[in-house]
N, C-alpha and C positions, 0 to 999 in steps of 0.2 A: 462684694468682691467676685470677680468672673470666675467662674469654674472652668477648670482646666479640660480641655476636650482629650478625651483620648481616642487610640486608634481603633477601639473595640465598640464605640459608640456609632450613632448614625453617619457621623463623618467619615470615620474609616470606611464603612461600607459604602457611601459614595463614592469612595476613590477607587473601590474595587469595581462598582457597577460602570464608573466611566472607563475605564479600562476594558471591561468586557464589550462595552456597546464599540469602542473604537477600534477593538481588535480585528474584526474583519476586514476594516479598509486598511490598517496597517499591513495585515497579511497580503491584501490585493497589491498595495503599493510596493511592497518588498518584493513579490515574486515578479511583477511586471513592469517595475519601473526601476528599483535600486538595484537588483539582482542584474538585470541587462545593463545597466551602466557600468558596475564593476567588471561584467565580462567584456564590454567594449573596451574598456580601459586596458585590460590584459591584451586584447587583440591590437590594440595600437602599439604594443611593444613588441608584436610578432611580424613575421614577413608572411603571413598565412594567405594563401591565393585561392580559397574557397573550397578546396579539396578536402573532403572528409572533416573531422572536428578539430578546431583548432586546440581545444585543451586534452586530448587524448591521442595516442598512436603517433606521436612525432609529426603531426601534420604541419606543424607550424613552429619555426625557429623563434627563438627569443634574442631580439635584437637590442632590447633596453629602448633608450630615448632617441635611436637612431631615426626612427621615423619622424620624430619633432624636429632634431637639429637639422636633418637633410633639406626641409622645408624653408628654412632661413640661411645655411649655409653652402648646400650643394648646388653647383650649377647644372642647370638643365631646365627641360620644359616643365617639369612639376613645379618648381619653385617659381618660375616666372609666372605660370598660371595662376598659382595660388597667391602670389602677391597682386596680380590683376584682379582676382576675385576680392581682395580684401580692400583694394581701393576702388573698385566699385561700389562695393558696400559701405565704404566710409562715406562716399557721396550721396548714397541711396539714404542713410540714417540721417545724415545732415539735412537732407531736405525734408523727408517724409516726417519725422519725428515733431520739428517744431510748426511744420504746416498742420497736421492733424491734429496737435493739441491746440493751437490757437483757433483752429476751425470748428473743434469740438466746443470748445469754452463759449465761441461767439454763438453758435447754434444754441447751446446750453441757456446762454443769457437771453435770446429771442423768445425761445419757448417757455421760458419761466416768466416772461412778462406777461401783462395784460394785454394779449393781442387776441383776436377772434380767430377761431379755428385752430387751435393750439394742438388739440389731439391728432389733427389731419398732418400738420407739420412735423409733430414729433414720428408719426408713423412713417411719413414721407421720407424722413432724415436718416431713419434707421433701416429701412428697406433694404439697400445695398449691402448692409452689414449682413443679412440673413439669406441672401442669395448665394447661390453657388460660386465661388471664386474662379472655378473652370469655366463656367458659362460666360461670367462676365470678362475674363480674359479672352474668350473666344469672339466676344462682342467686339471689344477693343480692337482685336486685330482685324476685323472688318472696318471698323470705323477709321482707323488709322492707316490703311493699306493705301498703295500709291494712288488708287482711282476712289479711295473711301469718301465718306461724308465730310470729314474734317478737310481735305484737300480740296474737295469741291466749293465748301465754304470759303476757305482762303483764297480760291480762283474768282470767286466772285467779288472779293474786294480787292483783287489785282495781286494778289500774293500769290508766288509759285511755291506751294507747299513741299517739304523735304520727302524723300523717302523713309519714312520713319523708321521702318525695321530692317533698312539696310545700309543706313548711313551710321558708320563707325566714328565718327568724328566726335570729340570731345566737344561739349559746349563752351568751356573756358578757351580752348584752341582756336574756335570760331570767333569769339569775342576778342581773344588777342590778335587774331588775323584781321580783323574788322579796323582795330586800331593802327595796323601796319608792323606788328610782330612778325618774322619769318617764321616759318616751320622749322622747328627742332633748331633753336639758336644755340649759340656756342656756350652761354650761361648755364644751359640747362643739359649739358652732356653728362656730368657725374651720375654714377648709378649708385641705387640705394636697393639692396636686397634683388639685385640682377634686373631691374628697370632703371632707365634714366629719369633723371628728374623731371624732363619735360612730359613723360608718360604718366609720372604720378600728378602732373599738374593739368592733366587732360580734362579734367571735369567729367561730369555724368554725360554719356553718349546721348546722342537724339532717341535711340530707342530706349535705353533707360529712364529718360523723361517720362515718356510715355507710362512705363511701369510706374513711375513716383505718382503720377496723376491718378492711375488706378488704385494704388495703394492708398491715397489721401481719401478718394472719393468712397472706396468700401470700409474704412475703418473708421472713420469719423463719427458714424451714427453709434457705434458702441462706445465710444468713449465720451459721446455727448450724453449719454444717459447716466455715466460716473458723474459728469460734473453736474448735471441735473439733480441727482440725488443729493448731492453735496450741498448744492444751493437751498434746495427745500428744507435740507436739515438746519439751516441757518435759524438763529432764534430772532423772531421779529422785533425783539428790543433793540436791535442794534440799527434796524431801519427806522424805527422811532426816535432814536438817540439822534442819528444823522439828520433827521428832518428839522428836529429842535435846534441843532447847533447851523443848519444851513448850510450843509455840507454840498458841495456839487457832486453830480452823478460820477465824473471822473475821479473827483477825490475819494468818493465813496469806494468805487471800484479799486483803485490803486492801492489805497491804505487801509482799508478794511476788508472788503470782500476779499480781495485775492490773497492776503496773508492767512484769512481763514480756511481758504480753499487749499492751502499748502499741501495736507495730506492727500487731497484727491489729485493734485497736480503732479506730487510724486509716484502715485499709483499710476495714471495715465502714461506719465513719461516713461516709466520702467516697463509697462506693459508693451508699449511702443517700440522701445528699445529692443527689447527680446524678439518682439515680432519681425522687426525690420532685419535684425542680423539672421534670423532664421528663414527668411522669405525663400519658398521652394517651388509652389505650385504655379504661382504665375511665370516664372522664369522657365519652368518645364514646358509650359503651354505655350508661352511666346518667344519661341526660337532655341530653347536649351542653350542659352549663353551668346547666340549670335546676334549680331554681327561682329566677327573678329574677337568673341570672347568680351565684349564690352558690356553685356549684361551678365556676365557669370557671378556667381554668388559662391562663398564658402559651402554653403549648405547644399546647394546642386552639384558643386565640384566633389564634395564628399561622396555624395551618391554616385557620380559618374566615376570617379576613382575605384570605388569599391564594387559595384556591380557591373561596370564596363570594362574597366581595365582589370579587373580582379585583383587589385592592390588593396585589399581590406585593412591592413595596418596602417597605411599612409593614409587612407580616406578615414579611418577611425582617429589619427591623430588629429587630422584638421577639424573634425567637429569638436574635439577636446581643446584644441586651441581656441574656436570661436566661444565654447563654453567659458574659458578663462577670460576672453575680451569681455563678455557679458557681464562677468562678475565684478571686473575692475571699473567698467564703466557705471554699472549700478552703484557701486561703492562711491564713486566720484559724484555721482549725481545727488545721492542721499547727503554727502557732506555738503555739496553746493545749495541744496534747497534748506538745509537745516543752518545754515549760516543766518545770524543774528542781522537784522537789514536795519534797525533803528539807528545804530552809530553812524551808518553810511548816510542816512537822511540828515543826521545833524552836521555831518561834514560838509554835505553838499549845500549846507543854509537853508534847507526846505523849512518852512513854518509849518509846525503842525498844532500850532494854536487852536485853529478854528475846529479840529478835529479831536481836541484831547479829550473831551468828554465821551466821543462816539468810539474813540480808541479803548478807552477804558469799558465803555458796555460791550465792545467787541471782545475784550480779554474774559471779561466775567460769561459773554454768551459761548464763548468757545469751549469754557469748561461744563456748559450746559448741553452741548451739542450731542455728547454721547450718551448723555441720560435722557434723550428724547423729550423735552420740557413741553408738558402741556398747554402753556401759554403761547408756544412757538406758533402751533398751527401749521397748517401745509397750505403752501400758495400754489396754486395752479392756473 
């Protein structure tokens, strides 16, 4: 009969020891993260202009949720600019997150295979991630200038390159114009939060597309390492079972490897989602929202509103709205990735008979991944 563990034994002391070891980090996070967040939340409900302290001396009047509601209901330049920044970031996230996730997974599969010089390729793919984003942004400014290397290369093949950082036209507008859709048609005149439907459907501007390329190039290496670690943690039994069943490489990837990578996929997409909604340094270096605000993001607009316009309450409110957007999107993403896909495969009529034994092995192997099985080995 198992003996009951009491709080006075070694297990009780382990709990106290754990709290003692974690106390310094809890104190640091509390002082430099949680307390500033609460202070910023209070500032977002005031009309503080930067003079004195917002917490003492009556320097900031309490306005409640007015800073939040005005961004959605009050006519004016502030609401229009904020909605434009949300539209820009929506297209930015829609392009960057899928591209960097797919690129990172592809590169991880490449460097995890039996190719020569894997160590070199791992270093080369990861190198942009450890390079200063300010330095890379400056290099991209030279590459995509009107007389830069990109336009010169396009000129060699007979293409007149655009003025990348001066062209405020949206790419969707350009594509619609190419098929004969007039500019600002009558069916797109309705307003949503102070912007016409035609403006919401502008798509990423030419300048924002350059920043998308920059973001994908600099972040893919980091996410490649996450996928690579997950791939090397998969048990060898799954590969052996797939080989015995005669499963093709595509079936193995789609039905076995990819489902087992779901935790890593959720981590990568979540980090990508958070990073794209918080993009700031590239925007600051590459035009500060120019041209015509088509590269403006909520993070940079929050900074500009607070430290340039001295409207700290509205700037803090923008930051917390972005925080709520990230929370909602992360929750939806978690629900989407947690969805059971087996019933969907049966509804589509896809036969899983050739991979039945392999899938069973994958199910057993996924339970062993967290335990770091000795039989799995490391494949480099």
